[in-house]
N, C-alpha and C positions, 0 to 999 in steps of 0.2 A: 597566442595559440588558441585555436578554436576547435572545440570538440563537436562533431556532428554525429548524432545518434538517431537520425531520422530524416525524412524528406522535407519537413518544415520545422520551424522553431518550436511550435507546440509539440509536435511529435518527438523532437529531440528531448525537450524538457520532460515529457511524459515518460520516455524511455529511461532517462537518468533518474527520475523520481521513482520509477518502477524498480530499479536496482536497489535503491535505498529502502524502499518499502519491502522488498523481498528479504533483505537483511533483517529488518525489524520483525517481520512475520516469523522468520527462521529463529530468531532469538526468543521471541515471546512464546512460540509454540514448541520450542526445543526440537526443531526439525532441521535436517540438513537442507541448506539452501538449494542444492541441486535437485532435491525431490519436490520442490514447490513449483507448480505451474500456475498460470493465470486461471486456468479452468478449475483448479482445485477448490473444493468447497471447504470453507473454514471449519465447520463442525463435523461433517460426515467424513471428509478425506483427511483433514489435518488434526482432527480430534480436539478442537478448541472447546475447553470447558470454561466454567465461570472464572476460575482463577487465571487461566490463560487469556481470556477475554479482557479481564481487568489489566493484565500485564501488557497486552497488545495495545489497548487503548492508551495506557500511560506512555508507552514508548512512542506511539504515533504523535501524541501531544508533545513529547519532549523533542523528537527529531524534526517535526514539521511545525515548529514555532507556535505551540499552543493549540494546534488544530484538534478539534473534537469531532469524532466520526460516530455514526450510528451503526454499530456492529450488529445489532439485532436485525436490521433490514439489509444486511450486506452478506449475501450467501457465498460469494466466491472471491478469490483474490483479485480477479479482474474488476469486479464490482467495487471492491475496496480501493483499487488503484484509480478507477474513474472518480470515485467520491473524493479521494485525496486531491487529485489533480484539479477537478472542477472547483473544489472549495478554495484551493490555493489561488486560482485564477478568477474567482468570482468577482464580477464588477470590472474586469479588465477587457478591453476590446481584443477579440481573438481573430 
């Protein structure tokens, strides 16, 4: 069985990773997953404080095999998704 969630392999993987990331953001920021959009700003819209930032960072590291992200320079959920996807595929031919 093959799941296709985009027009290319990278787009499909990005979309599937996005679903996982939305669940992680929802859990860390104690927000309903349906209320999170890619345009949402982590601090201003989703009210991420230092404790939630630490929780989000830890969950990303746990779910995405030790991946560490720079949340200080990541204003939106979309920017976070780009950072996660690009770091996961760093060094691979795309």
